[in-house]
GUSERO-132994 format. One line per field, with one value per residue (C-alpha): residue in one letter; residue number from 1; x, y, z; chain. Coordinates in pm, 1 decimal, always signed. Layout:
! GUSERO-132994
res: a:...
n: NUM:...
c1: X:...
c2: Y:...
c3: Z:...
chain: A:...
! end
This chain:
! GUSERO-132994
res: m:s:t:t:r:q:p:l:q:n:i:i:w:l:l:g:e:r:l:a:r:a:l:v:t:a:t:v:l:g:v:v:a:r:h:l:q:p:e:g:f:g:r:l:n:f:a:m:t:v:t:l:i:a:g:y:l:a:n:l:g:l:e:g:i:v:v:n:e:l:i:r:r:p:t:q:s:g:a:v:l:g:t:a:c:l:l:r:l:a:g:g:l:l:t:v:g:l:v:a:l:l:a:g:g:t:l:g:a:d:a:p:l:v:m:i:v:a:l:g:l:l:f:q:p:v:d:v:v:d:l:w:f:q:r:h:l:e:s:r:r:t:v:v:v:r:t:v:g:i:l:g:g:a:t:l:k:l:w:l:v:a:t:g:a:s:l:s:a:f:a:w:a:q:v:a:d:a:g:l:i:a:l:g:l:t:l:a:g:w:r:s:p:q:r:s:g:k:w:t:w:d:p:e:i:a:r:a:l:w:q:r:g:a:m:l:a:v:s:t:l:a:v:s:l:a:m:r:l:d:q:i:l:v:r:q:w:l:g:d:r:e:t:g:l:y:f:a:a:t:r:l:s:e:v:a:l:f:a:g:s:t:m:a:l:s:l:f:p:a:l:a:a:s:h:a:r:s:a:g:e:y:a:g:r:l:q:v:l:f:d:a:l:s:l:l:g:w:g:v:a:l:g:c:t:g:l:g:w:l:v:v:r:l:i:y:g:p:a:y:a:e:a:g:p:i:l:v:v:q:g:w:a:c:l:f:a:l:n:a:t:a:r:w:q:f:i:l:l:s:a:s:p:v:l:n:l:a:a:a:a:l:h:i:g:t:v:f:l:s:g:w:w:l:l:p:r:l:g:g:v:g:a:a:g:a:l:l:i:g:c:v:i:s:g:v:l:s:s:y:l:f:p:s:l:r:e:c:a:g:a:q:i:r:g:l:l:i:p:f:t:p:g:r:w:r:a:l:l:d:q:f:n:p:r:t:d:d:l:p:t:r:s
n: 1:2:3:4:5:6:7:8:9:10:11:12:13:14:15:16:17:18:19:20:21:22:23:24:25:26:27:28:29:30:31:32:33:34:35:36:37:38:39:40:41:42:43:44:45:46:47:48:49:50:51:52:53:54:55:56:57:58:59:60:61:62:63:64:65:66:67:68:69:70:71:72:73:74:75:76:77:78:79:80:81:82:83:84:85:86:87:88:89:90:91:92:93:94:95:96:97:98:99:100:101:102:103:104:105:106:107:108:109:110:111:112:113:114:115:116:117:118:119:120:121:122:123:124:125:126:127:128:129:130:131:132:133:134:135:136:137:138:139:140:141:142:143:144:145:146:147:148:149:150:151:152:153:154:155:156:157:158:159:160:161:162:163:164:165:166:167:168:169:170:171:172:173:174:175:176:177:178:179:180:181:182:183:184:185:186:187:188:189:190:191:192:193:194:195:196:197:198:199:200:201:202:203:204:205:206:207:208:209:210:211:212:213:214:215:216:217:218:219:220:221:222:223:224:225:226:227:228:229:230:231:232:233:234:235:236:237:238:239:240:241:242:243:244:245:246:247:248:249:250:251:252:253:254:255:256:257:258:259:260:261:262:263:264:265:266:267:268:269:270:271:272:273:274:275:276:277:278:279:280:281:282:283:284:285:286:287:288:289:290:291:292:293:294:295:296:297:298:299:300:301:302:303:304:305:306:307:308:309:310:311:312:313:314:315:316:317:318:319:320:321:322:323:324:325:326:327:328:329:330:331:332:333:334:335:336:337:338:339:340:341:342:343:344:345:346:347:348:349:350:351:352:353:354:355:356:357:358:359:360:361:362:363:364:365:366:367:368:369:370:371:372:373:374:375:376:377:378:379:380:381:382:383:384:385:386:387:388:389:390:391:392:393:394:395:396:397:398:399:400:401:402:403:404:405:406:407:408:409:410:411:412:413:414:415:416:417:418:419:420:421:422:423:424:425:426:427:428:429:430:431:432:433:434:435:436:437:438:439:440:441:442:443
c1: +5.8:+118.4:+277.0:+77.7:-276.7:-492.5:-731.1:-990.9:-974.7:-939.0:-1266.8:-1442.5:-1356.7:-1465.6:-1775.9:-1838.9:-1847.8:-2094.8:-2332.9:-2313.4:-2387.4:-2655.8:-2853.1:-2791.6:-2873.3:-3165.7:-3308.7:-3247.6:-3321.2:-3674.2:-3712.5:-3596.8:-3795.7:-4115.9:-4045.5:-3984.9:-4226.8:-4126.8:-4178.2:-3918.5:-3688.2:-3658.7:-3543.7:-3268.2:-3134.1:-3118.8:-2892.1:-2700.7:-2636.6:-2553.6:-2274.1:-2160.2:-2135.8:-1901.8:-1732.2:-1531.0:-1440.3:-1258.2:-1116.9:-921.5:-920.8:-664.6:-770.0:-606.3:-347.1:-214.6:-246.4:-14.4:+241.5:+253.4:+343.1:+624.5:+781.3:+786.5:+1034.6:+864.5:+522.9:+490.1:+552.7:+297.4:+20.9:+111.7:+84.6:-224.1:-416.0:-312.5:-433.6:-733.8:-781.0:-754.3:-977.9:-1231.9:-1205.8:-1272.1:-1541.9:-1751.8:-1694.7:-1821.9:-2136.4:-2239.7:-2210.9:-2389.4:-2659.5:-2746.9:-2825.4:-3003.8:-3135.8:-3360.9:-3568.5:-3309.9:-2992.3:-2953.7:-2962.0:-2709.5:-2492.3:-2525.2:-2481.8:-2148.0:-1970.1:-1888.0:-1651.9:-1407.8:-1333.4:-1236.6:-890.4:-844.3:-944.9:-585.9:-537.6:-771.9:-562.9:-276.7:-471.6:-584.1:-218.7:-112.8:-422.8:-524.9:-899.9:-1022.3:-897.7:-1091.3:-1398.9:-1366.7:-1365.2:-1655.2:-1863.1:-1815.5:-1899.0:-2218.6:-2363.6:-2263.4:-2456.5:-2738.7:-2776.3:-2791.3:-3049.5:-3283.6:-3260.0:-3348.2:-3643.6:-3742.9:-3741.3:-3929.4:-3625.6:-3658.2:-3521.8:-3228.1:-3112.9:-3096.1:-2868.9:-2634.3:-2661.8:-2463.4:-2204.5:-2154.4:-2150.6:-1840.9:-1677.9:-1683.2:-1523.6:-1263.2:-1163.6:-1171.8:-954.7:-730.3:-661.8:-649.8:-380.9:-162.1:-211.9:-137.5:+176.0:+250.8:+461.1:+466.4:+706.8:+639.1:+379.9:+494.4:+469.5:+661.1:+605.2:+769.3:+476.0:+237.3:+314.1:+263.2:-24.7:-169.2:-100.4:-218.0:-523.7:-665.0:-803.5:-903.9:-1095.0:-1265.6:-1366.8:-1477.7:-1707.7:-1875.9:-1908.7:-2062.9:-2311.5:-2378.7:-2422.5:-2679.5:-2868.0:-3158.8:-3186.7:-3155.4:-3395.7:-3664.6:-3604.8:-3617.9:-3906.3:-4148.2:-4259.5:-4165.6:-4323.6:-4192.8:-3872.1:-3890.8:-4011.2:-3734.3:-3447.5:-3607.5:-3516.1:-3173.4:-3066.8:-3138.3:-2962.1:-2646.1:-2559.6:-2437.4:-2253.9:-2038.6:-1972.2:-1873.8:-1619.3:-1489.5:-1421.5:-1227.1:-1014.5:-916.0:-834.1:-621.4:-293.0:-238.4:-389.5:-115.9:+154.1:+57.5:+43.1:+401.5:+524.8:+335.1:+48.7:-70.2:-86.6:-260.8:-529.7:-588.8:-643.9:-845.4:-1070.4:-1118.5:-1220.8:-1457.6:-1605.7:-1651.2:-1818.3:-2068.1:-2129.4:-2234.0:-2452.2:-2632.0:-2716.2:-2800.9:-3042.8:-3216.1:-3250.8:-3415.8:-3627.2:-3756.9:-3744.4:-3730.2:-4100.6:-4089.7:-3794.3:-3913.7:-4214.3:-4076.4:-3803.2:-4022.1:-4402.8:-4673.0:-4597.5:-4318.2:-4485.2:-4460.8:-4053.6:-4089.4:-4104.8:-3825.8:-3604.0:-3635.1:-3531.4:-3254.3:-3100.7:-3073.5:-2886.4:-2668.4:-2542.1:-2410.7:-2305.6:-2079.0:-1960.8:-1851.4:-1644.7:-1408.8:-1342.8:-1261.1:-947.2:-864.7:-851.2:-654.4:-377.8:-400.6:-557.3:-605.4:-885.7:-1048.1:-1207.1:-1398.2:-1497.9:-1630.7:-1826.9:-1969.8:-2101.2:-2260.4:-2431.3:-2526.1:-2662.9:-2843.8:-3012.0:-3105.4:-3297.0:-3443.1:-3554.4:-3748.7:-3943.9:-3992.6:-4042.0:-4388.3:-4535.0:-4365.0:-4303.9:-3987.7:-3988.5:-3921.3:-3603.7:-3482.2:-3537.0:-3351.5:-3081.2:-3051.0:-3011.5:-2747.1:-2562.6:-2591.6:-2476.9:-2210.4:-2080.9:-2060.8:-2153.0:-1914.1:-1617.2:-1700.3:-1681.6:-1334.7:-1050.8:-831.1:-1120.1:-1185.8:-921.9:-1119.3:-1479.0:-1448.5:-1357.0:-1667.0:-1876.1:-1713.8:-1792.0:-2191.8:-2169.6:-1994.8:-2294.9:-2356.2:-1982.1:-1922.1:-1628.5:-1472.0:-1589.5:-1316.6:-1077.6:-1210.8:-1172.5:-773.7:-695.2:-781.6:-469.0:-171.8:+187.6:+410.5:+560.0:+197.7:+193.9:+278.6:+541.6:+590.7:+750.1
c2: -2.5:+378.5:+539.0:+832.2:+923.6:+1132.6:+1390.6:+1343.7:+926.5:+982.7:+1211.8:+914.7:+669.0:+893.5:+1024.8:+668.3:+512.8:+849.1:+758.6:+382.3:+478.1:+703.3:+425.5:+140.2:+430.3:+584.0:+223.9:+88.2:+471.6:+426.6:+53.7:+199.4:+509.0:+345.3:+84.6:+354.0:+588.7:+981.6:+998.6:+716.9:+792.5:+1179.7:+1067.5:+809.4:+1097.4:+1328.7:+1126.7:+1089.6:+1463.6:+1526.9:+1270.2:+1391.6:+1738.2:+1575.4:+1402.0:+1710.1:+1781.0:+1437.4:+1458.9:+1749.0:+1922.5:+1712.6:+1586.8:+1860.7:+1921.6:+1556.4:+1505.8:+1861.0:+1721.3:+1374.4:+1609.6:+1821.8:+1517.3:+1218.3:+1054.8:+1067.3:+922.2:+647.1:+914.7:+1161.1:+896.4:+695.5:+1035.7:+1160.5:+824.3:+847.5:+1198.4:+1125.8:+829.8:+1066.5:+1272.4:+1043.2:+912.7:+1263.2:+1338.3:+1031.4:+1137.6:+1488.2:+1343.2:+1119.4:+1408.4:+1677.7:+1415.9:+1260.4:+1630.3:+1839.1:+1583.7:+1366.0:+1099.3:+1115.7:+1066.8:+693.2:+701.8:+969.0:+769.2:+478.8:+631.5:+828.1:+537.5:+453.3:+802.1:+529.0:+388.2:+714.1:+701.5:+461.2:+690.6:+819.2:+541.7:+715.8:+999.3:+839.5:+688.6:+1082.6:+1155.4:+897.0:+932.5:+570.5:+617.5:+350.0:+140.1:+327.3:+318.4:-69.0:-97.1:+168.7:-24.5:-331.5:-165.3:+28.0:-345.5:-469.0:-220.7:-204.2:-602.0:-547.5:-324.6:-499.1:-781.0:-547.2:-410.1:-812.3:-914.8:-580.7:-478.5:-155.6:+188.7:+130.4:-145.1:+63.5:+299.4:-14.7:-80.2:+277.2:+169.5:-163.2:+18.4:+240.8:-65.3:-271.6:+13.7:+52.7:-304.2:-261.5:+6.5:-153.5:-447.5:-213.1:-47.4:-324.1:-465.1:-138.8:-131.2:+242.7:+187.4:+430.2:+273.2:+218.4:+404.4:+579.7:+856.4:+1204.0:+1495.5:+1733.8:+1620.5:+1584.2:+1972.5:+2073.9:+1906.6:+2037.8:+2364.8:+2406.2:+2168.9:+2322.4:+2605.2:+2443.9:+2162.9:+2456.4:+2637.8:+2311.9:+2205.9:+2561.9:+2523.6:+2190.5:+2311.4:+2590.2:+2386.7:+2164.5:+2420.1:+2401.0:+2053.0:+2118.4:+2393.2:+2123.0:+1876.8:+2144.3:+2343.4:+2124.5:+1798.5:+1445.0:+1399.6:+1720.0:+1632.1:+1302.7:+1487.1:+1728.5:+1473.5:+1238.5:+1561.3:+1641.6:+1284.2:+1299.4:+1649.4:+1581.0:+1322.9:+1626.5:+1785.3:+1480.7:+1459.5:+1784.0:+1744.7:+1458.1:+1621.5:+1903.2:+1674.6:+1487.4:+1801.3:+1947.2:+1798.2:+1955.6:+2281.5:+2272.3:+2194.5:+2499.8:+2725.7:+2647.1:+2696.0:+3013.5:+3265.4:+3260.8:+2856.5:+2883.0:+3105.3:+2902.2:+2604.2:+2754.9:+2916.4:+2528.2:+2435.0:+2679.0:+2609.4:+2240.1:+2291.0:+2532.4:+2321.6:+2026.5:+2252.5:+2386.4:+2009.9:+1952.9:+2280.0:+2202.0:+1840.0:+1888.9:+2165.4:+1936.5:+1569.2:+1626.0:+1549.3:+1261.8:+1115.5:+1141.9:+986.5:+706.8:+649.9:+706.4:+674.9:+895.3:+918.3:+1162.2:+1340.1:+1687.0:+1653.0:+1744.7:+2109.1:+2098.1:+1921.1:+2171.5:+2467.6:+2256.8:+2188.2:+2573.9:+2618.0:+2318.2:+2532.1:+2823.4:+2534.4:+2353.8:+2705.2:+2771.1:+2461.2:+2573.1:+2875.5:+2639.3:+2491.3:+2861.1:+2948.8:+2623.1:+2726.3:+3112.2:+3268.6:+3200.9:+2953.5:+3209.9:+3334.4:+3010.4:+3069.1:+3408.7:+3285.4:+3030.1:+3254.7:+3461.0:+3178.8:+3051.5:+3375.4:+3406.7:+3064.3:+3137.9:+3451.2:+3350.7:+2990.4:+3203.7:+3374.9:+3127.5:+2823.9:+2909.8:+2990.1:+2750.3:+2456.1:+2246.8:+2439.2:+2761.6:+2595.7:+2485.3:+2879.2:+2987.5:+2755.6:+2865.2:+3238.8:+3168.2:+2985.6:+3286.3:+3507.1:+3338.0:+3121.0:+3409.7:+3729.2:+3723.9:+3720.5:+4093.3:+4143.5:+3996.9:+4181.0:+3875.4:+3703.9:+3924.8:+3779.2:+3483.0:+3671.6:+3724.5:+3375.2:+3258.6:+3474.6:+3371.1:+2978.6:+3045.7:+3209.7:+2863.3:+2739.8:+3059.6:+3113.9:+2783.4:+2944.1:+2814.4:+2469.0:+2331.5:+2490.1:+2372.7:+1971.6:+2087.0:+2182.1:+1877.8:+1726.8:+1763.3:+1881.2:+1608.0:+1726.3:+1694.2:+1353.3:+1132.8:+873.0:+516.0:+502.5
c3: +0.3:-67.2:+243.5:+169.6:+268.8:+82.1:+305.8:+80.1:+111.5:+543.4:+523.3:+305.9:+531.5:+835.0:+653.2:+548.3:+891.6:+994.6:+717.0:+823.1:+1176.0:+1040.4:+876.1:+1142.0:+1458.4:+1272.2:+1224.7:+1581.6:+1712.5:+1580.6:+1711.2:+2075.0:+2075.3:+2002.7:+2304.0:+2554.7:+2425.1:+2406.7:+2789.0:+2839.9:+2530.6:+2679.5:+2993.5:+2868.8:+2632.9:+2864.5:+3083.1:+2742.8:+2683.7:+3072.2:+3021.9:+2677.4:+2834.1:+3131.6:+2868.9:+2726.0:+3074.1:+3100.1:+2757.7:+2899.3:+2577.0:+2482.8:+2086.7:+1865.0:+2109.8:+2104.5:+1738.6:+1702.6:+1989.7:+1788.4:+1461.3:+1647.3:+1833.2:+1615.3:+1818.3:+2127.3:+2011.9:+2287.5:+2554.7:+2401.4:+2382.5:+2724.2:+2910.0:+2735.0:+2819.9:+3175.0:+3195.5:+3044.9:+3300.4:+3573.5:+3421.1:+3365.9:+3719.9:+3821.2:+3633.9:+3671.6:+4058.2:+3986.2:+3780.9:+4043.4:+4334.1:+4125.7:+3957.4:+4332.8:+4450.8:+4163.3:+3899.3:+4132.6:+3919.2:+3656.2:+3854.3:+3859.0:+3458.9:+3462.3:+3686.6:+3505.1:+3143.8:+3286.7:+3371.4:+2976.8:+3012.5:+3213.3:+2855.6:+2723.1:+2740.1:+2497.0:+2242.1:+2239.0:+1945.4:+1729.2:+1766.5:+1655.8:+1360.0:+1270.5:+1281.3:+1029.5:+827.7:+908.6:+979.4:+789.8:+1112.6:+1333.6:+1096.9:+1109.4:+1487.9:+1534.5:+1267.5:+1432.2:+1792.4:+1607.3:+1510.7:+1847.9:+2027.6:+1789.3:+1807.9:+2199.8:+2191.7:+1967.1:+2193.1:+2461.4:+2307.9:+2195.3:+2560.3:+2681.4:+2873.1:+3134.0:+3062.5:+3303.0:+3072.9:+2765.7:+3009.0:+3056.7:+2694.5:+2674.5:+2900.5:+2693.5:+2353.0:+2502.7:+2644.4:+2332.3:+2107.6:+2371.4:+2332.9:+1942.8:+1951.2:+2142.4:+1926.6:+1641.5:+1781.5:+1878.5:+1516.3:+1327.8:+1154.9:+1246.8:+1556.2:+1824.2:+2030.3:+2422.1:+2602.7:+2884.1:+3126.1:+3062.0:+3328.5:+3069.7:+2841.2:+3084.4:+3203.4:+2830.4:+2731.1:+3076.0:+3018.3:+2660.3:+2768.0:+3061.4:+2960.6:+2625.2:+2851.5:+3025.0:+2734.9:+2523.1:+2833.5:+2823.6:+2456.3:+2498.2:+2756.7:+2547.0:+2241.9:+2441.7:+2692.4:+2494.1:+2577.5:+2901.9:+2910.9:+2743.5:+3005.9:+3315.7:+3144.7:+2953.5:+3033.0:+2964.3:+2630.6:+2496.1:+2594.2:+2397.9:+2124.3:+2144.2:+2168.3:+1885.3:+1643.0:+1836.5:+1770.6:+1399.5:+1370.2:+1559.2:+1298.5:+1078.1:+1378.8:+1414.1:+1049.7:+1052.0:+1361.6:+1217.9:+892.2:+1112.6:+1267.6:+921.0:+798.9:+1140.6:+1084.1:+719.2:+861.6:+1175.5:+910.7:+697.4:+986.7:+1076.5:+711.3:+567.5:+649.4:+289.9:+304.0:+645.6:+515.2:+242.4:+436.0:+670.7:+394.1:+279.0:+581.3:+646.2:+262.4:+334.1:+678.1:+540.5:+237.3:+454.4:+667.9:+365.2:+255.6:+632.8:+641.9:+300.8:+366.6:+712.4:+526.3:+284.9:+408.8:+772.4:+837.1:+667.1:+791.2:+1167.4:+1046.5:+895.4:+1178.9:+1473.2:+1380.5:+1406.4:+1792.4:+1714.1:+1419.6:+1638.6:+1619.9:+1237.4:+1251.2:+1556.1:+1309.4:+1018.2:+1278.1:+1382.4:+1044.6:+1016.1:+1348.5:+1207.8:+908.6:+1118.0:+1404.3:+1136.2:+1008.8:+1348.5:+1426.3:+1170.9:+1368.1:+1668.6:+1477.7:+1410.1:+1744.6:+1865.7:+1636.3:+1654.5:+1923.9:+2296.9:+2399.2:+2639.3:+2302.7:+2293.9:+2638.3:+2576.7:+2278.8:+2494.6:+2747.7:+2470.6:+2357.1:+2697.1:+2769.9:+2413.7:+2417.6:+2770.3:+2721.4:+2399.9:+2507.1:+2805.2:+2602.5:+2310.2:+2500.9:+2686.1:+2345.9:+2125.8:+2334.5:+2148.3:+1804.9:+2022.8:+2200.1:+1868.5:+1779.6:+2063.8:+1972.0:+1586.5:+1743.4:+1968.0:+1695.1:+1464.1:+1717.5:+1906.5:+1597.9:+1315.9:+1458.6:+1754.9:+1519.8:+1453.0:+1818.7:+1929.2:+1705.9:+1721.2:+1544.2:+1268.1:+1058.6:+1030.2:+1006.6:+625.0:+583.8:+752.5:+557.3:+233.5:+363.1:+419.7:+45.1:-96.1:-257.7:-434.0:-574.2:-823.7:-913.6:-619.6:-593.6:-788.9:-568.2:-290.2:-428.1:-533.8:-146.1:-43.3:-230.3:+31.3:-4.4:+18.6:+346.5:+482.3:+444.1:+726.3:+685.8:+824.8:+1130.6
chain: A:A:A:A:A:A:A:A:A:A:A:A:A:A:A:A:A:A:A:A:A:A:A:A:A:A:A:A:A:A:A:A:A:A:A:A:A:A:A:A:A:A:A:A:A:A:A:A:A:A:A:A:A:A:A:A:A:A:A:A:A:A:A:A:A:A:A:A:A:A:A:A:A:A:A:A:A:A:A:A:A:A:A:A:A:A:A:A:A:A:A:A:A:A:A:A:A:A:A:A:A:A:A:A:A:A:A:A:A:A:A:A:A:A:A:A:A:A:A:A:A:A:A:A:A:A:A:A:A:A:A:A:A:A:A:A:A:A:A:A:A:A:A:A:A:A:A:A:A:A:A:A:A:A:A:A:A:A:A:A:A:A:A:A:A:A:A:A:A:A:A:A:A:A:A:A:A:A:A:A:A:A:A:A:A:A:A:A:A:A:A:A:A:A:A:A:A:A:A:A:A:A:A:A:A:A:A:A:A:A:A:A:A:A:A:A:A:A:A:A:A:A:A:A:A:A:A:A:A:A:A:A:A:A:A:A:A:A:A:A:A:A:A:A:A:A:A:A:A:A:A:A:A:A:A:A:A:A:A:A:A:A:A:A:A:A:A:A:A:A:A:A:A:A:A:A:A:A:A:A:A:A:A:A:A:A:A:A:A:A:A:A:A:A:A:A:A:A:A:A:A:A:A:A:A:A:A:A:A:A:A:A:A:A:A:A:A:A:A:A:A:A:A:A:A:A:A:A:A:A:A:A:A:A:A:A:A:A:A:A:A:A:A:A:A:A:A:A:A:A:A:A:A:A:A:A:A:A:A:A:A:A:A:A:A:A:A:A:A:A:A:A:A:A:A:A:A:A:A:A:A:A:A:A:A:A:A:A:A:A:A:A:A:A:A:A:A:A:A:A:A:A:A:A:A:A:A:A:A:A:A:A:A:A:A:A:A:A:A:A:A:A:A:A:A:A:A:A:A:A:A:A:A:A:A:A:A:A:A:A:A:A:A
! end
């Protein structure tokens, strides 16, 4: 096999996995949702949302930083991976304890489900194997592992439905999913031809990762909370049934956000390399990222508008029909959220993580105030509307508010206009072909 890996090939593998996951998940999701009904489905997904938010704290903000360190320290790969794994293990243990403490005191009847699902965070340290594959553009190995995990988890959930299992059994199934994928990544890393060397703990690397990741972890946690505040408000301010309807739409729109984050992570090594070479090349790579994510966002927005109602009925059945209008509004929120994902990469390389924290605070304030007015009047559609307003203000307009972000504000607007500038489409595809020195070599 060739020693080079085209970023476009890598993205195809990653997006192919997302598509496979979406198809399998949609099928199983509908069966589980019909079994649990909106009330139970909403409670389970609320527990998953709380755990997902907490997971960003457990990860310590190390994803992009570890990939960057692997590029900068090619002879210390084992030390980087080993140190990152132990740091994330410590973060996972502390986060699970914190979730248990807070859930027991504030979430009432939802607390047991939250605490069960949160146990899946203990398997996340193994995800550093995926970062090693990303550095070498070997994501097809991760795709195989996650696809097997998806099929295994889907089989388990279908068996639970067939046996009439309780709500808590589906919470334990989420933990089983995480464990199965962790086992698969361990085996894939062991069999990979890319050798990192022995994993060790390095105090110097630990300090470097902590210094760069601590503030990023806090800002990532704030961003995650901001992007899911609408879901929390729905759970707290609306009833069980309305919560289930809202999460039914959310689970579908989140597929696009996961695909966008996958694309951004796959392009990050080339973006980081160009940042070290020249400002002009870096600006070009950054514009490509804005264009690609915005184009994906347009597809999601138009798809949800035209087909969202039908998709909801096909997957969930008539009991969830009222989730259709919610999905339409969430689709347009995805357009601006995906565009802002590229700005995250810019901040990671060129600005202070405090900016993400400030943008998240702005988003939280906007969503809370908008939701306070819209939810009593429009219910779930109002919550989606508050999310859309928050994404526009904090994700795009705030680039003009912060001086150090103004240089990427124009790139964001050009990205949003990509469907109307066909002359740039060919340039977009050409930019996915890397320079020779962007490509990883076999170690």
